[in-house]
Residue, then its C-alpha position, 0 to 999 in steps of 0.5 A: m859599107k852599104v853602096l848603091i850604084v846607079d849607072d845606065d850602062a851595065v858595063d860600068r856598073r860591073v867595072v865599079r862593082r869589081t873594083l870595090g870587090a877587089s878590095g882585101d881589107s874592107y867589105h862592100e855591100v853593093q846594090e845596082a840600079s840602071s836608072v834615076a827612078e830605079g835608084l830612088e825606088l831603092l833608096d826609098g826602102n833602104q838606108f845606103d852609106v854612099i851612092l856612086l851616081d853617073c852624071r848623064m843617063p837617059d831621061v833623068d840624069g844623076i844631077e837631077m836625081v841628087t836635086d830630088m834627093h835634097a828636096k826629100p828630107d828622108m832621101g837626103n842622109t846619104a853621100v853621093v860620089m858623081i862618076s862620069a866618062s867626062d872629066d869636063t871641070n865645069l861638069a864637076l863643079r855643077c855636080i858639087e853645087a847640086g849636093a854631091q860630095d865628090f866627083i871621079p871621071k870613069n877612066e881614073i877609077t882605081l880601087a884607091k881612088l874609089e875608096r878614098a873618094i867614098l871615104h871623103a864623101n862619107k866625111r864631108f856629108e858628116i861635116e855638112q850635116r853638122m853644119h846644117m843642124s848648126y844652121l837650123e839650131v841658129k835659125k831656130m834661135a833667131e826665129m824664137d822667143p827664148l822665154t815663152g818658146l813662141s815665134n819672135r817678131y821676125h819669124f811672126e812677120e814672115m808667117l803673116k806674109v805667107m799667110i796673107a799670100n795663101n789666103k789671097r789665092d784661096g780667096s779667104n780672110v785673115a785675122l790679125l789679133a794683137l795683144d797686150l797685157d794689162n798692168f804688167k808693168h805694175v807686176n814688173d815694178t812691184m814684184g820683180h822680173e822674175a814674177g814678171d817672166s811667170v806671168l808672160k809664160q802663164s799668159v802664153k799657157r792661157i792663150r795657147s789653150c784658146l787656139r788651134n794648133n795652126e794658128g800662128f801665135a808669137r811674142l812681139g816683145g815685152d808684154e805684146f803678143a800676135i796671133i794670126l787666124g787663117n780662113i776667117t769667113h765671118v768677123e764672129d770667128a775672130s771675136s770668138v777666139c778673142n773672147r776665149v782668150l779674155n775669159s782665160f784671163k778672169l782667174p787671177f795668176n799665182i804669183q810667188g804665193k800671191e795672187v796677181i789680176c793681169g788682163v789682156s786687151i785686144g786689137v783685131a785687124l782683118c785682111p783684105v778689109d783693112s789691109s792686105d800688106s803685112q806691115a799695115l795691117l800689123r799697125c792696123a792691129d796695134i791701133a785697135m789694141y790702143r783703143a781697146k786700152q783707151n776704152g778701159k782695158n780688158g776688152i776687144s777693139f776692131y779696127e776702124p779708118h778713123y782710129q788711124t786718124e786719131f792715132n796719127q794726131r796722138f803721135i804728132i802731139h807726142n812729139a811736140l809735147n817732147n819739144v814743149l818739155k825739152n824747151d821748158s815753154f809750157r805756161l802756167f795760168y792762175q784762176p783765183i779762188f775766193c771765199a764765198k762768205n766775205g769775198k777774200l782771195l784764197g789763193f789760186e789754181a795753177l792751170i798749164r797752157w800749150p806755148e803760144a804757137e801756129v799750132f795749139y793744143t788745149p789740155d783735154v787734148f794733150i794731157p791724155v796723151a801725156e799720160q799714155s806715154k809717161l811724159i806726164d811725170g816731167i810735165g807734172q814735175w814742171v808744174i809743181e816747181t813752176a807753181m811753188n815758185q811763183l806762190a813763194l814769190w806772191h808770198q814775199q810780195f803780197d800775202a803768206n796765206l795764199t794757197m796754191s791748187i795744183n792738178i795732179s794726174p792719176v799717173q803721177l800717183q803711181n810714181e814713187r818719187l812724187l813725194s820727193e818732188c813735192q818735198r824738193a819744190l817746197d824746200a827750194n821755195n821755203v813754202s809750207a806743205s799747208k799752202i799747197i792743195l794737190e787736186i785729183t779726180e775720181t779716176a784715179l780712185i775708181k780702181d783699187n790701187s795700192m800705189v795711188t792710196h799710199s802716195l795719197r795717205v803719205l802726201s796727207k801725213y806730209g801736210f798736203k791738203i788733198a782736193l777731190d776735183d770735179f765732183g758730181m761729174g761721172f761716178s761721184s762715189v761717196a765711198h771714195l770720200m770715206d776711203y781716201p784722206i780728202d779735205i776738199v771737195k770741188l763741185d764740178k761746173s756741170m752741178q751749177a744751178t739755175t734759180q727755177v725751182s723745177d730745175k732738178r740740178l737745184r735740188v741735187f746742187e743743194a743736197l750735195a752741198l748740204m751732205l759735204k758740209t755735214l761730213d765737214f768738207i770744205v766745199v768749193a763751187e766751180g764754174v761760177e758764171t753769173e750773180s745767181q749762180m754765186s748767190l745760191c752758193q752762198k745760200f747753200e753755205l759753200d766755203r769757196l767759189q771759183g769761176y769766170l764771174l770772179g776771175m779768169p785764169m790769167d798769166a803770171t804777169k796779169t796775176d801780179v796786176f791783179l794781186a796788186q789791185q786786190y791788196q791795193i799796193 
């Protein structure tokens, strides 16, 4: 056994060496040091099984040496037995607390006690080492994401705190990137979690290739990732990394032999520009990332202060939506639709409204929040059930030929339960699918989505009429008219023409009407507000009219009165 004796007293060193040499059963290779500095120098170039270390020495004492050894990983692999001229219990405890494995007063040194202390010290040291390794393994597991091997949220937040503190001292900036994979849920839902895991691991590989080794990279949960960029001098430094990451996602993923397209949305927050607090900086980056998604996904958005106001507003509306949906307190208004040729009432469009309350939100404000939070599925189901129930009552009381137009969100079209929900509402109210018009906007058709295409085709085959709403606003792609089972086209109110011959809208309006009629679509003019507009719609032989001139949206009670007047009941 290799033993190092560190003691400033030469007599004491000889006593210990002689005692160890008295053993006939074991051999000890002994070296000596007369000071802590000499002992550390010997440790630097040699490996010892045990150190017999005097507690009290001039300049630097033995306890300080133990502390120094444990502070240096390459010097902390040796068991330590402290020896002292004092048998003070408190001193012995201080030695053990510093990291020694045993303590022997010098006046009690015998061969038996010395060998027993060495044996025990080695065994305790082995146990301590195993415990330390176990601790490191548990610590690693606690800080690491098991799927990707990246840091997890807890470890990342600790790294971010340290990075911000270091950069404060250096006077440099930190950029925090929040990343979220686009359309990842669709991959999970359609191909399974194994495919989703493969996308995550391949995404990590691509992102890592865009980073330096010293940049913090973590998976915060699900398909959310984060990156810390230190020593940022210009915003362009962060932009450059973001663009490299975006470019790395241009190629499709190969999952189970199929090509899968999955982009990434990136939000960027800067420290100290946006915040010097780690949690606040994370929130800023998250908010910027959501803004990137709102802007069409697969892009970059830098945090701006007014995003916080918008985010807070969305949060308030989201909570309010939950309460309104839970209390079943939305309202439906109904706007009449007439035949352009004879003025006959054909049906109604169901329009959702916020409950009467002190704080009131319009559909263009709360519907986007409902779509982002997936609450639109529950709201949409309530609209379908309420509108069909109301239509059934009007069929019984007034006219069985009345139709009901119901707006369907692009998010609802991606819900495979939509058809069954519509079927259930039809059966519960004994209403024919042919009397229900499902209105969609072109935003649902902009991206090639197999689920949307499937839903529309199945709904059309089942007998529902499909109307393309707001045509003439935005993309207005003629290809959409050909590629999807559309029966009705509703011209957006912004297309309404004036009587001036020079007005371009007049010519565009006429051309659109002629094209759609030639293609055998039923054409509805929205936003009819003046007699001249109605005359032009009739002149261009549009089929149906809807607007404030003909009828305002009304609640069910007022609509009952309106119907009674129409049918002279």
